[in-house]
C-alpha positions in Angstrom: 15.7 -12.0 4.7 12.3 -11.3 5.5 10.8 -7.7 5.6 10.3 -8.2 9.3 13.8 -8.8 9.8 14.9 -6.3 7.4 13.1 -3.7 9.3 14.5 -5.0 12.5 18.0 -4.5 10.8 16.9 -0.9 9.7 16.1 0.1 13.0 19.3 -1.1 14.6 21.2 1.1 12.0 19.3 4.4 12.6 19.7 7.0 15.5 17.3 6.6 18.3 14.5 9.2 17.5 15.6 11.3 21.0 19.3 11.2 20.2 18.6 12.7 16.6 16.3 15.5 18.0 19.0 16.5 20.5 21.3 17.2 17.6 21.5 20.8 16.2 21.4 22.0 12.6 21.4 25.6 11.3 18.4 27.0 9.7 14.5 27.1 10.0 13.5 23.9 11.5 11.6 21.4 9.5 11.2 17.4 9.3 10.4 14.9 6.8 9.3 11.2 7.2 11.1 8.6 5.4 8.0 6.2 4.9 8.8 2.4 4.7 6.2 0.1 3.5 6.0 -3.7 3.0 4.7 -4.8 -0.2 2.4 -7.7 -1.1 5.4 -9.8 -2.2 7.4 -9.2 1.1 9.8 -6.6 -0.1 10.4 -3.2 1.4 9.8 0.3 -0.6 9.9 3.8 0.3 6.8 6.3 -0.6 7.7 9.6 -2.4 5.7 12.5 -3.7 6.1 14.5 -6.5 5.2 18.3 -5.6 3.1 20.4 -7.9 4.6 22.5 -10.4 2.9 25.6 -9.2 4.2 25.5 -5.6 6.4 28.5 -4.4 9.3 26.3 -3.1 10.8 23.2 -4.7 7.9 23.1 -7.2 7.9 19.9 -9.4 10.7 18.3 -7.1 10.4 14.5 -5.7 10.2 14.4 -2.0 9.6 12.8 1.2 6.2 14.1 2.8 7.2 16.9 5.2 7.5 20.6 6.1 8.2 23.2 8.4 7.7 22.8 12.1 4.5 24.6 13.5 4.5 25.9 17.1 1.9 23.4 18.2 4.0 20.6 17.1 5.3 18.6 20.3 8.8 18.0 18.5 10.3 17.1 14.8 8.7 13.7 14.9 5.2 15.4 15.5 5.8 17.7 12.4 6.9 14.7 10.2 3.7 12.9 11.2 1.4 16.0 10.7 2.8 16.7 7.3 2.5 13.3 6.3 -1.1 13.2 7.1 -1.6 16.5 5.6 -0.1 15.5 2.3 -1.0 12.0 2.0 -4.0 11.2 4.3 -1.8 8.9 6.3 -2.8 9.3 10.1 0.0 9.2 12.8 -1.7 6.1 14.1 -0.9 4.3 10.9 2.8 4.9 11.4 5.3 3.1 13.5 8.5 5.5 14.1 11.6 3.6 14.1 14.2 6.0 14.2 15.7 9.0 12.7 19.0 10.4 10.7 21.2 13.3 11.8 19.6 16.7 10.9 20.9 18.6 7.9 21.1 22.2 6.8 19.8 23.0 3.2 22.0 26.1 2.2 19.7 27.2 -0.9 16.5 27.3 1.3 17.8 27.7 4.7 16.2 24.8 6.5 17.3 22.4 9.3 15.6 19.1 8.1 15.2 16.3 10.6 14.5 13.1 8.7 12.3 10.7 10.6 11.9 7.1 9.5 8.5 5.3 10.0 6.8 2.1 8.8 3.4 2.7 7.2 0.7 -0.2 7.6 0.5 -1.8 4.4 -3.5 -1.7 4.4 -3.7 2.2 4.8 -5.0 3.8 1.8 -3.0 6.9 0.6 -5.0 9.9 -0.3 -2.8 12.7 -1.8 -3.8 16.2 -1.1 -4.3 17.7 -4.7 -3.3 21.2 -3.5 0.3 20.2 -2.6 0.9 16.7 -4.3 1.0 16.1 -8.0 1.2 12.2 -7.5 2.7 9.6 -5.2 5.0 6.7 -6.2 7.0 3.9 -4.5 10.3 2.5 -5.2 11.8 -0.8 -3.8 14.7 -0.1 -1.7 16.9 -2.7 -3.4 16.0 -0.9 -6.7 17.1 2.6 -5.0 20.7 0.8 -3.9 20.9 -0.3 -7.6 20.5 3.0 -9.4 22.3 5.3 -7.0 24.9 7.6 -8.8 26.2 11.2 -8.6 25.3 13.9 -11.0 26.0 17.5 -11.8 22.4 19.1 -12.6 22.0 22.7 -14.0 19.1 24.8 -12.6 19.3 28.1 -14.0 22.8 29.5 -13.6 23.5 27.2 -11.0 25.1 23.8 -11.1 24.4 21.2 -8.3 26.6 18.2 -7.7 24.1 15.7 -6.2 23.0 12.1 -5.3 20.5 11.2 -7.9 18.2 8.3 -8.5 16.5 7.8 -11.9 13.2 6.0 -11.1 9.9 5.3 -13.0 8.4 8.1 -10.8 11.1 10.4 -11.8 14.6 11.7 -10.9 15.2 12.2 -7.2 17.9 14.7 -6.4 18.8 17.5 -4.2 18.0 17.7 -0.6 15.9 14.4 -0.9 18.6 12.7 -2.8 21.0 13.6 0.0 18.7 12.2 2.7 18.2 9.3 0.7 22.0 8.6 0.2 22.5 9.0 4.0 19.8 6.6 4.7 21.4 4.2 2.2 24.6 4.5 3.8 23.2 3.0 6.9 20.9 0.4 5.8 22.1 -0.9 2.6 23.7 -3.8 4.7 20.4 -4.8 5.4 19.7 -5.6 1.8 22.4 -8.1 0.7 22.6 -9.0 -2.9 21.1 -12.5 -3.7 23.9 -15.1 -4.3 24.2 -16.2 -7.9 22.7 -19.6 -8.6 25.2 -22.5 -9.0 24.7 -24.1 -12.5 22.7 -27.5 -12.3 
């Protein structure tokens, strides 16, 4: 299946953006972009950021670009695109929004997070904001499907049962792991495993 066909499949599995934005979740409103990008070899990957270790919240964690809603944002799509521009230097004009997931509440930080899916044009240069982002990395979606697991992770006195993805860029878990899991639940069928070769 080509990347274009996979993107058509992904779009068909996601909620329409308007439908997702009408749903309610408890907490302070925020949004993230789940940024898809086609690679040079024709596969699809997702872009992740590792947050700086000295940030006041979620320090050092791996996340999708995103953040709190601003009063000037037209909607949660605008929030996700604005934050992506601020964090990665990817302008809204370089992203094609293709759908969304249901909003989800975070019980520790009390956010209502609206995950928006978008396709980043392959030629766009990513310029991380050094005040927020330690580094940026990408993972092929097929690889995320392959390494998906559940773990218990200890942080201070708290133990979290979480979806986890061990990648070359680091461990994806927590809210991002949960969002990624809900995304893969919907779109994994768009990435069928290759059929084994028959012996000659």
